[in-house]
Every structure is written in structure tokens, then in C-alpha cells.
N, CA, C and O atoms as a Tinker XYZ file with bonds, in Angstrom:
   508  protein
     1  N     95.520000   83.085000   76.854000    73     2
     2  CA    95.076000   84.013000   77.879000    64     1     3
     3  C     95.007000   83.280000   79.212000    63     2     4     5
     4  O     94.588000   82.125000   79.282000    81     3
     5  N     95.410000   83.946000   80.225000    73     3     6
     6  CA    95.436000   83.358000   81.558000    64     5     7
     7  C     94.026000   83.128000   82.080000    63     6     8     9
     8  O     93.131000   83.943000   81.853000    81     7
     9  N     93.834000   82.033000   82.771000    73     7    10
    10  CA    92.541000   81.743000   83.376000    64     9    11
    11  C     92.492000   82.221000   84.817000    63    10    12    13
    12  O     91.501000   82.009000   85.515000    81    11
    13  N     93.560000   82.863000   85.258000    73    11    14
    14  CA    93.608000   83.367000   86.624000    64    13    15
    15  C     92.708000   84.590000   86.745000    63    14    16    17
    16  O     92.533000   85.363000   85.804000    81    15
    17  N     92.159000   84.729000   87.909000    73    15    18
    18  CA    91.358000   85.909000   88.195000    64    17    19
    19  C     92.037000   86.670000   89.319000    63    18    20    21
    20  O     92.850000   86.117000   90.060000    81    19
    21  N     91.700000   87.917000   89.434000    73    19    22
    22  CA    92.285000   88.673000   90.527000    64    21    23
    23  C     91.208000   89.006000   91.537000    63    22    24    25
    24  O     90.034000   89.162000   91.201000    81    23
    25  N     91.640000   89.109000   92.786000    73    23    26
    26  CA    90.687000   89.397000   93.848000    64    25    27
    27  C     90.581000   90.899000   94.035000    63    26    28    29
    28  O     91.591000   91.596000   94.133000    81    27
    29  N     89.388000   91.378000   94.082000    73    27    30
    30  CA    89.157000   92.792000   94.296000    64    29    31
    31  C     89.288000   93.077000   95.784000    63    30    32    33
    32  O     88.710000   92.380000   96.617000    81    31
    33  N     90.052000   94.104000   96.101000    73    31    34
    34  CA    90.237000   94.462000   97.501000    64    33    35
    35  C     89.286000   95.590000   97.867000    63    34    36    37
    36  O     88.943000   96.434000   97.040000    81    35
    37  N     88.877000   95.583000   99.106000    73    35    38
    38  CA    88.015000   96.642000   99.607000    64    37    39
    39  C     88.878000   97.806000  100.065000    63    38    40    41
    40  O     89.943000   97.599000  100.646000    81    39
    41  N     88.435000   99.007000   99.812000    73    39    42
    42  CA    89.176000  100.168000  100.283000    64    41    43
    43  C     90.301000  100.552000   99.340000    63    42    44    45
    44  O     90.226000  100.329000   98.132000    81    43
    45  N     91.335000  101.129000   99.907000    73    43    46
    46  CA    92.439000  101.676000   99.146000    64    45    47
    47  C     93.486000  100.616000   98.828000    63    46    48    49
    48  O     93.842000   99.805000   99.683000    81    47
    49  N     93.969000  100.630000   97.607000    73    47    50
    50  CA    95.075000   99.759000   97.223000    64    49    51
    51  C     96.363000  100.569000   97.251000    63    50    52    53
    52  O     96.373000  101.758000   96.932000    81    51
    53  N     97.446000   99.908000   97.635000    73    51    54
    54  CA    98.726000  100.578000   97.781000    64    53    55
    55  C     99.733000  100.116000   96.747000    63    54    56    57
    56  O     99.599000   99.046000   96.152000    81    55
    57  N    100.743000  100.948000   96.547000    73    55    58
    58  CA   101.918000  100.593000   95.774000    64    57    59
    59  C    103.047000  100.430000   96.779000    63    58    60    61
    60  O    103.220000  101.278000   97.654000    81    59
    61  N    103.813000   99.361000   96.670000    73    59    62
    62  CA   104.970000   99.184000   97.542000    64    61    63
    63  C    106.230000   99.263000   96.698000    63    62    64    65
    64  O    106.181000   99.097000   95.480000    81    63
    65  N    107.365000   99.519000   97.351000    73    63    66
    66  CA   108.620000   99.649000   96.620000    64    65    67
    67  C    109.769000   99.085000   97.437000    63    66    68    69
    68  O    109.838000   99.250000   98.655000    81    67
    69  N    110.674000   98.410000   96.723000    73    67    70
    70  CA   111.918000   97.903000   97.294000    64    69    71
    71  C    113.035000   98.382000   96.380000    63    70    72    73
    72  O    113.020000   98.117000   95.178000    81    71
    73  N    114.004000   99.089000   96.955000    73    71    74
    74  CA   115.102000   99.582000   96.126000    64    73    75
    75  C    116.107000  100.372000   96.928000    63    74    76    77
    76  O    116.077000  100.388000   98.158000    81    75
    77  N    117.006000  101.031000   96.204000    73    75    78
    78  CA   118.036000  101.837000   96.836000    64    77    79
    79  C    117.405000  103.093000   97.456000    63    78    80    81
    80  O    116.257000  103.431000   97.170000    81    79
    81  N    118.166000  103.762000   98.296000    73    79    82
    82  CA   117.639000  104.896000   99.057000    64    81    83
    83  C    117.105000  106.013000   98.168000    63    82    84    85
    84  O    116.036000  106.558000   98.445000    81    83
    85  N    117.824000  106.363000   97.112000    73    83    86
    86  CA   117.383000  107.454000   96.242000    64    85    87
    87  C    116.069000  107.130000   95.538000    63    86    88    89
    88  O    115.177000  107.975000   95.455000    81    87
    89  N    115.956000  105.922000   95.039000    73    87    90
    90  CA   114.737000  105.525000   94.325000    64    89    91
    91  C    113.543000  105.474000   95.272000    63    90    92    93
    92  O    112.479000  106.009000   94.962000    81    91
    93  N    113.715000  104.838000   96.413000    73    91    94
    94  CA   112.621000  104.739000   97.383000    64    93    95
    95  C    112.219000  106.128000   97.877000    63    94    96    97
    96  O    111.030000  106.431000   97.969000    81    95
    97  N    113.198000  106.968000   98.192000    73    95    98
    98  CA   112.899000  108.322000   98.663000    64    97    99
    99  C    112.109000  109.102000   97.621000    63    98   100   101
   100  O    111.158000  109.806000   97.961000    81    99
   101  N    112.494000  108.981000   96.367000    73    99   102
   102  CA   111.761000  109.660000   95.291000    64   101   103
   103  C    110.300000  109.251000   95.242000    63   102   104   105
   104  O    109.419000  110.098000   95.098000    81   103
   105  N    110.044000  107.966000   95.358000    73   103   106
   106  CA   108.663000  107.493000   95.348000    64   105   107
   107  C    107.917000  107.892000   96.617000    63   106   108   109
   108  O    106.728000  108.206000   96.566000    81   107
   109  N    108.610000  107.881000   97.754000    73   107   110
   110  CA   107.957000  108.304000   98.991000    64   109   111
   111  C    107.564000  109.777000   98.926000    63   110   112   113
   112  O    106.544000  110.174000   99.488000    81   111
   113  N    108.367000  110.584000   98.245000    73   111   114
   114  CA   108.027000  112.003000   98.090000    64   113   115
   115  C    106.777000  112.215000   97.240000    63   114   116   117
   116  O    106.136000  113.263000   97.325000    81   115
   117  N    106.432000  111.225000   96.423000    73   115   118
   118  CA   105.192000  111.324000   95.637000    64   117   119
   119  C    103.965000  110.967000   96.462000    63   118   120   121
   120  O    102.831000  111.193000   96.039000    81   119
   121  N    104.208000  110.399000   97.659000    73   119   122
   122  CA   103.093000  110.097000   98.554000    64   121   123
   123  C    102.693000  108.646000   98.646000    63   122   124   125
   124  O    101.615000  108.354000   99.163000    81   123
   125  N    103.512000  107.712000   98.167000    73   123   126
   126  CA   103.094000  106.307000   98.220000    64   125   127
   127  C    103.390000  105.649000   99.559000    63   126   128   129
   128  O    102.944000  104.527000   99.798000    81   127
   129  N    104.125000  106.312000  100.433000    73   127   130
   130  CA   104.501000  105.715000  101.709000    64   129   131
   131  C    103.314000  105.491000  102.627000    63   130   132   133
   132  O    102.409000  106.322000  102.701000    81   131
   133  N    103.322000  104.371000  103.322000    73   131   134
   134  CA   102.239000  104.011000  104.230000    64   133   135
   135  C    102.826000  103.270000  105.423000    63   134   136   137
   136  O    103.715000  102.434000  105.263000    81   135
   137  N    102.337000  103.572000  106.604000    73   135   138
   138  CA   102.734000  102.857000  107.811000    64   137   139
   139  C    101.458000  102.543000  108.568000    63   138   140   141
   140  O    100.714000  103.451000  108.940000    81   139
   141  N    101.194000  101.243000  108.802000    73   139   142
   142  CA    99.952000  100.866000  109.460000    64   141   143
   143  C    100.101000  100.914000  110.982000    63   142   144   145
   144  O    101.169000  101.246000  111.496000    81   143
   145  N     99.036000  100.585000  111.689000    73   143   146
   146  CA    99.057000  100.685000  113.149000    64   145   147
   147  C     99.995000   99.661000  113.788000    63   146   148   149
   148  O    100.376000   99.813000  114.948000    81   147
   149  N    100.372000   98.614000  113.037000    73   147   150
   150  CA   101.333000   97.633000  113.527000    64   149   151
   151  C    102.778000   98.091000  113.299000    63   150   152   153
   152  O    103.719000   97.422000  113.726000    81   151
   153  N    102.947000   99.228000  112.626000    73   151   154
   154  CA   104.277000   99.743000  112.329000    64   153   155
   155  C    104.873000   99.201000  111.046000    63   154   156   157
   156  O    106.039000   99.460000  110.751000    81   155
   157  N    104.091000   98.449000  110.273000    73   155   158
   158  CA   104.565000   97.889000  109.011000    64   157   159
   159  C    104.486000   98.949000  107.917000    63   158   160   161
   160  O    103.522000   99.711000  107.835000    81   159
   161  N    105.522000   98.981000  107.079000    73   159   162
   162  CA   105.541000   99.938000  105.977000    64   161   163
   163  C    105.379000   99.214000  104.646000    63   162   164   165
   164  O    105.474000   97.989000  104.577000    81   163
   165  N    105.140000   99.971000  103.613000    73   163   166
   166  CA   105.007000   99.407000  102.271000    64   165   167
   167  C    106.250000   99.694000  101.425000    63   166   168   169
   168  O    106.170000   99.747000  100.197000    81   167
   169  N    107.394000   99.879000  102.081000    73   167   170
   170  CA   108.634000  100.150000  101.364000    64   169   171
   171  C    109.809000   99.561000  102.130000    63   170   172   173
   172  O    109.738000   99.326000  103.336000    81   171
   173  N    110.897000   99.329000  101.390000    73   171   174
   174  CA   112.135000   98.852000  102.003000    64   173   175
   175  C    113.304000   99.483000  101.268000    63   174   176   177
   176  O    113.414000   99.377000  100.046000    81   175
   177  N    114.170000  100.135000  102.018000    73   175   178
   178  CA   115.399000  100.695000  101.467000    64   177   179
   179  C    116.483000   99.625000  101.587000    63   178   180   181
   180  O    116.750000   99.111000  102.673000    81   179
   181  N    117.100000   99.303000  100.454000    73   179   182
   182  CA   118.145000   98.288000  100.414000    64   181   183
   183  C    119.499000   98.972000  100.263000    63   182   184   185
   184  O    119.703000   99.776000   99.353000    81   183
   185  N    120.415000   98.645000  101.163000    73   183   186
   186  CA   121.787000   99.125000  101.058000    64   185   187
   187  C    122.740000   97.964000  101.325000    63   186   188   189
   188  O    122.306000   96.815000  101.401000    81   187
   189  N    124.031000   98.251000  101.468000    73   187   190
   190  CA   125.016000   97.189000  101.649000    64   189   191
   191  C    124.793000   96.417000  102.947000    63   190   192   193
   192  O    125.194000   95.258000  103.045000    81   191
   193  N    124.167000   97.030000  103.935000    73   191   194
   194  CA   123.957000   96.394000  105.233000    64   193   195
   195  C    122.692000   95.537000  105.288000    63   194   196   197
   196  O    122.497000   94.781000  106.240000    81   195
   197  N    121.847000   95.647000  104.291000    73   195   198
   198  CA   120.586000   94.910000  104.286000    64   197   199
   199  C    120.838000   93.439000  103.974000    63   198   200   201
   200  O    121.473000   93.101000  102.976000    81   199
   201  N    120.336000   92.584000  104.834000    73   199   202
   202  CA   120.502000   91.137000  104.660000    64   201   203
   203  C    119.555000   90.621000  103.566000    63   202   204   205
   204  O    118.418000   91.083000  103.469000    81   203
   205  N    120.012000   89.671000  102.748000    73   203   206
   206  CA   119.136000   89.092000  101.726000    64   205   207
   207  C    117.838000   88.516000  102.303000    63   206   208   209
   208  O    116.788000   88.619000  101.669000    81   207
   209  N    117.896000   87.919000  103.483000    73   207   210
   210  CA   116.687000   87.367000  104.103000    64   209   211
   211  C    115.684000   88.463000  104.429000    63   210   212   213
   212  O    114.476000   88.246000  104.330000    81   211
   213  N    116.168000   89.635000  104.815000    73   211   214
   214  CA   115.285000   90.760000  105.108000    64   213   215
   215  C    114.581000   91.244000  103.835000    63   214   216   217
   216  O    113.401000   91.595000  103.866000    81   215
   217  N    115.310000   91.259000  102.723000    73   215   218
   218  CA   114.731000   91.677000  101.442000    64   217   219
   219  C    113.660000   90.677000  101.012000    63   218   220   221
   220  O    112.565000   91.071000  100.612000    81   219
   221  N    113.975000   89.389000  101.094000    73   219   222
   222  CA   113.011000   88.360000  100.717000    64   221   223
   223  C    111.789000   88.382000  101.624000    63   222   224   225
   224  O    110.665000   88.212000  101.151000    81   223
   225  N    111.994000   88.589000  102.919000    73   223   226
   226  CA   110.869000   88.639000  103.861000    64   225   227
   227  C    109.947000   89.809000  103.554000    63   226   228   229
   228  O    108.726000   89.655000  103.575000    81   227
   229  N    110.514000   90.974000  103.269000    73   227   230
   230  CA   109.697000   92.142000  102.934000    64   229   231
   231  C    108.915000   91.895000  101.649000    63   230   232   233
   232  O    107.725000   92.204000  101.574000    81   231
   233  N    109.578000   91.340000  100.638000    73   231   234
   234  CA   108.918000   91.063000   99.362000    64   233   235
   235  C    107.771000   90.077000   99.543000    63   234   236   237
   236  O    106.673000   90.292000   99.029000    81   235
   237  N    108.029000   88.996000  100.274000    73   235   238
   238  CA   106.973000   88.007000  100.524000    64   237   239
   239  C    105.831000   88.605000  101.324000    63   238   240   241
   240  O    104.672000   88.257000  101.094000    81   239
   241  N    106.131000   89.492000  102.255000    73   239   242
   242  CA   105.081000   90.168000  103.022000    64   241   243
   243  C    104.228000   91.049000  102.109000    63   242   244   245
   244  O    103.004000   91.082000  102.236000    81   243
   245  N    104.881000   91.764000  101.189000    73   243   246
   246  CA   104.130000   92.597000  100.240000    64   245   247
   247  C    103.227000   91.733000   99.354000    63   246   248   249
   248  O    102.105000   92.127000   99.036000    81   247
   249  N    103.718000   90.556000   98.959000    73   247   250
   250  CA   102.904000   89.648000   98.138000    64   249   251
   251  C    101.656000   89.187000   98.878000    63   250   252   253
   252  O    100.610000   88.980000   98.262000    81   251
   253  N    101.757000   89.027000  100.188000    73   251   254
   254  CA   100.642000   88.509000  100.989000    64   253   255
   255  C     99.635000   89.573000  101.415000    63   254   256   257
   256  O     98.488000   89.249000  101.723000    81   255
   257  N    100.046000   90.830000  101.438000    73   255   258
   258  CA    99.143000   91.881000  101.913000    64   257   259
   259  C     98.039000   92.124000  100.888000    63   258   260   261
   260  O     98.329000   92.424000   99.730000    81   259
   261  N     96.786000   91.998000  101.297000    73   259   262
   262  CA    95.679000   92.133000  100.348000    64   261   263
   263  C     95.470000   93.557000   99.824000    63   262   264   265
   264  O     94.814000   93.741000   98.798000    81   263
   265  N     96.013000   94.558000  100.505000    73   263   266
   266  CA    95.805000   95.938000  100.065000    64   265   267
   267  C     96.919000   96.454000   99.158000    63   266   268   269
   268  O     96.880000   97.620000   98.764000    81   267
   269  N     97.903000   95.637000   98.816000    73   267   270
   270  CA    98.964000   96.054000   97.900000    64   269   271
   271  C     98.642000   95.550000   96.503000    63   270   272   273
   272  O     98.477000   94.350000   96.283000    81   271
   273  N     98.556000   96.491000   95.555000    73   271   274
   274  CA    98.190000   96.151000   94.178000    64   273   275
   275  C     99.398000   96.082000   93.255000    63   274   276   277
   276  O     99.381000   95.340000   92.272000    81   275
   277  N    100.453000   96.850000   93.557000    73   275   278
   278  CA   101.637000   96.907000   92.712000    64   277   279
   279  C    102.871000   96.875000   93.602000    63   278   280   281
   280  O    102.926000   97.557000   94.625000    81   279
   281  N    103.858000   96.078000   93.208000    73   279   282
   282  CA   105.148000   96.049000   93.900000    64   281   283
   283  C    106.204000   96.519000   92.906000    63   282   284   285
   284  O    106.436000   95.871000   91.885000    81   283
   285  N    106.834000   97.634000   93.203000    73   283   286
   286  CA   107.935000   98.141000   92.389000    64   285   287
   287  C    109.239000   97.649000   93.005000    63   286   288   289
   288  O    109.453000   97.785000   94.210000    81   287
   289  N    110.101000   97.084000   92.183000    73   287   290
   290  CA   111.399000   96.589000   92.646000    64   289   291
   291  C    112.450000   97.091000   91.662000    63   290   292   293
   292  O    112.298000   96.932000   90.451000    81   291
   293  N    113.516000   97.697000   92.184000    73   291   294
   294  CA   114.577000   98.095000   91.263000    64   293   295
   295  C    115.177000   96.832000   90.659000    63   294   296   297
   296  O    115.304000   95.805000   91.326000    81   295
   297  N    115.541000   96.926000   89.396000    73   295   298
   298  CA   116.020000   95.745000   88.687000    64   297   299
   299  C    117.281000   95.177000   89.338000    63   298   300   301
   300  O    117.468000   93.961000   89.341000    81   299
   301  N    118.133000   96.014000   89.879000    73   299   302
   302  CA   119.343000   95.544000   90.551000    64   301   303
   303  C    118.989000   94.661000   91.751000    63   302   304   305
   304  O    119.592000   93.605000   91.941000    81   303
   305  N    118.028000   95.082000   92.550000    73   303   306
   306  CA   117.595000   94.288000   93.701000    64   305   307
   307  C    116.923000   92.997000   93.229000    63   306   308   309
   308  O    117.177000   91.922000   93.772000    81   307
   309  N    116.066000   93.113000   92.216000    73   307   310
   310  CA   115.394000   91.921000   91.688000    64   309   311
   311  C    116.410000   90.894000   91.193000    63   310   312   313
   312  O    116.295000   89.704000   91.486000    81   311
   313  N    117.395000   91.360000   90.448000    73   311   314
   314  CA   118.387000   90.466000   89.860000    64   313   315
   315  C    119.266000   89.807000   90.923000    63   314   316   317
   316  O    119.609000   88.631000   90.798000    81   315
   317  N    119.626000   90.538000   91.943000    73   315   318
   318  CA   120.577000   90.032000   92.932000    64   317   319
   319  C    119.943000   89.309000   94.119000    63   318   320   321
   320  O    120.606000   88.498000   94.766000    81   319
   321  N    118.674000   89.584000   94.417000    73   319   322
   322  CA   118.075000   89.024000   95.631000    64   321   323
   323  C    116.730000   88.324000   95.432000    63   322   324   325
   324  O    116.393000   87.425000   96.202000    81   323
   325  N    115.965000   88.711000   94.429000    73   323   326
   326  CA   114.577000   88.245000   94.343000    64   325   327
   327  C    114.232000   87.463000   93.079000    63   326   328   329
   328  O    113.090000   87.031000   92.923000    81   327
   329  N    115.183000   87.271000   92.184000    73   327   330
   330  CA   114.865000   86.658000   90.887000    64   329   331
   331  C    114.181000   85.304000   91.044000    63   330   332   333
   332  O    113.235000   85.015000   90.312000    81   331
   333  N    114.623000   84.477000   91.966000    73   331   334
   334  CA   114.032000   83.141000   92.131000    64   333   335
   335  C    112.570000   83.219000   92.584000    63   334   336   337
   336  O    111.771000   82.355000   92.224000    81   335
   337  N    112.219000   84.217000   93.347000    73   335   338
   338  CA   110.823000   84.376000   93.780000    64   337   339
   339  C    109.984000   84.964000   92.649000    63   338   340   341
   340  O    108.867000   84.509000   92.400000    81   339
   341  N    110.516000   85.966000   91.971000    73   339   342
   342  CA   109.781000   86.619000   90.871000    64   341   343
   343  C    109.521000   85.614000   89.750000    63   342   344   345
   344  O    108.435000   85.608000   89.170000    81   343
   345  N    110.493000   84.774000   89.441000    73   343   346
   346  CA   110.311000   83.785000   88.368000    64   345   347
   347  C    109.200000   82.794000   88.683000    63   346   348   349
   348  O    108.522000   82.319000   87.772000    81   347
   349  N    109.004000   82.475000   89.951000    73   347   350
   350  CA   107.957000   81.518000   90.330000    64   349   351
   351  C    106.587000   82.170000   90.479000    63   350   352   353
   352  O    105.569000   81.479000   90.448000    81   351
   353  N    106.550000   83.475000   90.640000    73   351   354
   354  CA   105.283000   84.173000   90.872000    64   353   355
   355  C    104.482000   84.235000   89.582000    63   354   356   357
   356  O    104.995000   84.625000   88.533000    81   355
   357  N    103.208000   83.843000   89.676000    73   355   358
   358  CA   102.357000   83.890000   88.490000    64   357   359
   359  C    101.035000   84.592000   88.751000    63   358   360   361
   360  O    100.086000   84.430000   87.984000    81   359
   361  N    100.961000   85.355000   89.803000    73   359   362
   362  CA    99.740000   86.072000   90.130000    64   361   363
   363  C     99.545000   87.321000   89.283000    63   362   364   365
   364  O    100.455000   87.785000   88.596000    81   363
   365  N     98.352000   87.838000   89.353000    73   363   366
   366  CA    98.018000   89.066000   88.639000    64   365   367
   367  C     98.127000   90.261000   89.577000    63   366   368   369
   368  O     98.712000   91.287000   89.230000    81   367
   369  N     97.560000   90.116000   90.761000    73   367   370
   370  CA    97.618000   91.170000   91.774000    64   369   371
   371  C     98.235000   90.576000   93.012000    63   370   372   373
   372  O     97.746000   89.544000   93.473000    81   371
   373  N     99.255000   91.140000   93.575000    73   371   374
   374  CA    99.887000   92.373000   93.128000    64   373   375
   375  C    100.733000   92.153000   91.873000    63   374   376   377
   376  O    101.290000   91.077000   91.657000    81   375
   377  N    100.810000   93.180000   91.072000    73   375   378
   378  CA   101.629000   93.173000   89.869000    64   377   379
   379  C    103.044000   93.582000   90.256000    63   378   380   381
   380  O    103.234000   94.548000   90.996000    81   379
   381  N    104.022000   92.859000   89.765000    73   379   382
   382  CA   105.422000   93.159000   90.058000    64   381   383
   383  C    106.029000   93.871000   88.858000    63   382   384   385
   384  O    105.978000   93.370000   87.735000    81   383
   385  N    106.604000   95.045000   89.108000    73   383   386
   386  CA   107.252000   95.805000   88.048000    64   385   387
   387  C    108.696000   96.070000   88.433000    63   386   388   389
   388  O    108.979000   96.527000   89.540000    81   387
   389  N    109.597000   95.784000   87.524000    73   387   390
   390  CA   111.005000   96.098000   87.735000    64   389   391
   391  C    111.287000   97.464000   87.133000    63   390   392   393
   392  O    110.894000   97.755000   86.004000    81   391
   393  N    111.976000   98.299000   87.905000    73   391   394
   394  CA   112.247000   99.665000   87.476000    64   393   395
   395  C    113.748000   99.938000   87.557000    63   394   396   397
   396  O    114.460000   99.256000   88.294000    81   395
   397  N    114.237000  100.936000   86.803000    73   395   398
   398  CA   115.660000  101.284000   86.897000    64   397   399
   399  C    115.931000  102.035000   88.192000    63   398   400   401
   400  O    115.015000  102.549000   88.835000    81   399
   401  N    117.199000  102.088000   88.559000    73   399   402
   402  CA   117.605000  102.892000   89.706000    64   401   403
   403  C    118.610000  103.930000   89.227000    63   402   404   405
   404  O    119.037000  103.916000   88.073000    81   403
   405  N    118.970000  104.808000   90.111000    73   403   406
   406  CA   119.908000  105.871000   89.769000    64   405   407
   407  C    121.270000  105.300000   89.358000    63   406   408   409
   408  O    121.912000  105.812000   88.441000    81   407
   409  N    121.696000  104.256000   90.030000    73   407   410
   410  CA   123.026000  103.687000   89.817000    64   409   411
   411  C    123.084000  102.617000   88.727000    63   410   412   413
   412  O    124.152000  102.354000   88.176000    81   411
   413  N    121.950000  102.001000   88.413000    73   411   414
   414  CA   121.954000  100.873000   87.481000    64   413   415
   415  C    120.883000  101.073000   86.404000    63   414   416   417
   416  O    119.713000  101.301000   86.709000    81   415
   417  N    121.299000  100.985000   85.164000    73   415   418
   418  CA   120.381000  101.147000   84.037000    64   417   419
   419  C    119.446000   99.942000   83.927000    63   418   420   421
   420  O    119.784000   98.833000   84.343000    81   419
   421  N    118.278000  100.182000   83.363000    73   419   422
   422  CA   117.293000   99.128000   83.141000    64   421   423
   423  C    117.671000   98.326000   81.908000    63   422   424   425
   424  O    118.031000   98.902000   80.881000    81   423
   425  N    117.594000   97.001000   81.996000    73   423   426
   426  CA   117.854000   96.128000   80.864000    64   425   427
   427  C    116.652000   95.208000   80.675000    63   426   428   429
   428  O    116.405000   94.327000   81.499000    81   427
   429  N    115.917000   95.409000   79.609000    73   427   430
   430  CA   114.696000   94.636000   79.358000    64   429   431
   431  C    114.975000   93.136000   79.266000    63   430   432   433
   432  O    114.110000   92.331000   79.611000    81   431
   433  N    116.163000   92.749000   78.810000    73   431   434
   434  CA   116.507000   91.328000   78.687000    64   433   435
   435  C    116.522000   90.625000   80.039000    63   434   436   437
   436  O    116.309000   89.415000   80.100000    81   435
   437  N    116.768000   91.355000   81.119000    73   435   438
   438  CA   116.825000   90.764000   82.457000    64   437   439
   439  C    115.472000   90.749000   83.160000    63   438   440   441
   440  O    115.318000   90.089000   84.188000    81   439
   441  N    114.511000   91.456000   82.628000    73   439   442
   442  CA   113.191000   91.579000   83.250000    64   441   443
   443  C    112.312000   90.411000   82.812000    63   442   444   445
   444  O    111.855000   90.368000   81.670000    81   443
   445  N    112.077000   89.466000   83.719000    73   443   446
   446  CA   111.317000   88.267000   83.353000    64   445   447
   447  C    109.865000   88.567000   83.021000    63   446   448   449
   448  O    109.263000   87.868000   82.206000    81   447
   449  N    109.296000   89.583000   83.631000    73   447   450
   450  CA   107.906000   89.955000   83.326000    64   449   451
   451  C    107.807000   90.466000   81.886000    63   450   452   453
   452  O    106.902000   90.077000   81.147000    81   451
   453  N    108.730000   91.328000   81.493000    73   451   454
   454  CA   108.752000   91.838000   80.115000    64   453   455
   455  C    109.040000   90.697000   79.141000    63   454   456   457
   456  O    108.458000   90.643000   78.057000    81   455
   457  N    109.928000   89.795000   79.521000    73   455   458
   458  CA   110.225000   88.642000   78.659000    64   457   459
   459  C    108.970000   87.796000   78.437000    63   458   460   461
   460  O    108.693000   87.377000   77.314000    81   459
   461  N    108.215000   87.547000   79.506000    73   459   462
   462  CA   106.968000   86.762000   79.371000    64   461   463
   463  C    105.988000   87.456000   78.429000    63   462   464   465
   464  O    105.402000   86.823000   77.550000    81   463
   465  N    105.818000   88.767000   78.623000    73   463   466
   466  CA   104.897000   89.526000   77.762000    64   465   467
   467  C    105.368000   89.493000   76.314000    63   466   468   469
   468  O    104.558000   89.329000   75.403000    81   467
   469  N    106.653000   89.645000   76.098000    73   467   470
   470  CA   107.194000   89.625000   74.734000    64   469   471
   471  C    106.968000   88.272000   74.084000    63   470   472   473
   472  O    106.615000   88.200000   72.907000    81   471
   473  N    107.170000   87.181000   74.850000    73   471   474
   474  CA   106.928000   85.836000   74.314000    64   473   475
   475  C    105.467000   85.657000   73.903000    63   474   476   477
   476  O    105.172000   85.090000   72.851000    81   475
   477  N    104.543000   86.158000   74.764000    73   475   478
   478  CA   103.116000   86.020000   74.459000    64   477   479
   479  C    102.733000   86.832000   73.210000    63   478   480   481
   480  O    101.954000   86.364000   72.380000    81   479
   481  N    103.268000   88.020000   73.084000    73   479   482
   482  CA   102.896000   88.906000   71.985000    64   481   483
   483  C    103.633000   88.595000   70.680000    63   482   484   485
   484  O    103.049000   88.665000   69.599000    81   483
   485  N    104.916000   88.251000   70.791000    73   483   486
   486  CA   105.752000   88.128000   69.589000    64   485   487
   487  C    106.350000   86.745000   69.379000    63   486   488   489
   488  O    107.013000   86.507000   68.370000    81   487
   489  N    106.126000   85.829000   70.318000    73   487   490
   490  CA   106.584000   84.462000   70.136000    64   489   491
   491  C    108.052000   84.188000   70.422000    63   490   492   493
   492  O    108.543000   83.104000   70.106000    81   491
   493  N    108.752000   85.126000   71.001000    73   491   494
   494  CA   110.163000   84.885000   71.327000    64   493   495
   495  C    110.691000   85.887000   72.329000    63   494   496   497
   496  O    110.000000   86.831000   72.713000    81   495
   497  N    111.928000   85.667000   72.745000    73   495   498
   498  CA   112.551000   86.556000   73.721000    64   497   499
   499  C    113.032000   87.846000   73.066000    63   498   500   501
   500  O    113.192000   87.917000   71.848000    81   499
   501  N    113.255000   88.849000   73.883000    73   499   502
   502  CA   113.808000   90.116000   73.420000    64   501   503
   503  C    115.261000   89.871000   73.020000    63   502   504   505
   504  O    116.021000   89.254000   73.766000    81   503
   505  N    115.634000   90.350000   71.862000    73   503   506
   506  CA   117.013000   90.143000   71.371000    64   505   507
   507  C    117.917000   91.259000   71.766000    63   506   508
   508  O    119.103000   91.240000   71.435000    81   507
């Protein structure tokens, strides 16, 4: 069992999302979108024009914001742009969840968070 503790935030906790336009739009329609007085948002739409540095900067910003409790990342974006950061992350809050997108199916074997949980529960990787 992890000896890490999580910090309780005051006020409202947010969910952030990084992914393709359809996935992000779907989540924004549920009401998770937020824009603060500095103009910062809790979402990033990734397309062919989005620079990898911009994706990494947004992800790192979401990790640092104390009011974000969950970061949703489409597995395609995680695999192609953020895997090295996600693999090193060992925090509890915010929790990082990889989700499928409209264009790319979810593969549990590629999800490092699911792999870690499977190793802890069953002693090995997902086959």
C-alpha cells in the first residue's frame, strides 16, 4: 500500500481533459469546462497543428493546479505525447485516467495506470 497522502483542496475540484476535438467537446457539453479570471482553461483540444510542447505544458499545468482532481487524457494523446510524463508520475491527486477516443480504441495493455493496478492486484501484467 502506498504511503503517499493526498492533499485536500478547499472549494470545488475540477476535472480536466486533453484529447481530440470530439472527445473534449463531449465532455465540455457535460459541464466540466472551466475558464478562470486569468483566461486559463481546464481542457486542451489536440489536433494535427498542436505542438507536442503545448500538450506537455498543458498537462504539466494541470498537474500543478491544486483545484484539479482528475485529468482525463485520450489514450492516443497519452501514448504519442505524454507517456514519459505519465510513467514518472506517482501522485494520487490529481488522478490520471486514460480514455478511448472516437478514432482510436482503448487498449488496456498500453495504459500504464491499469498495468500498475493489475500488477498490484494480480502480480503480473495484463496479457
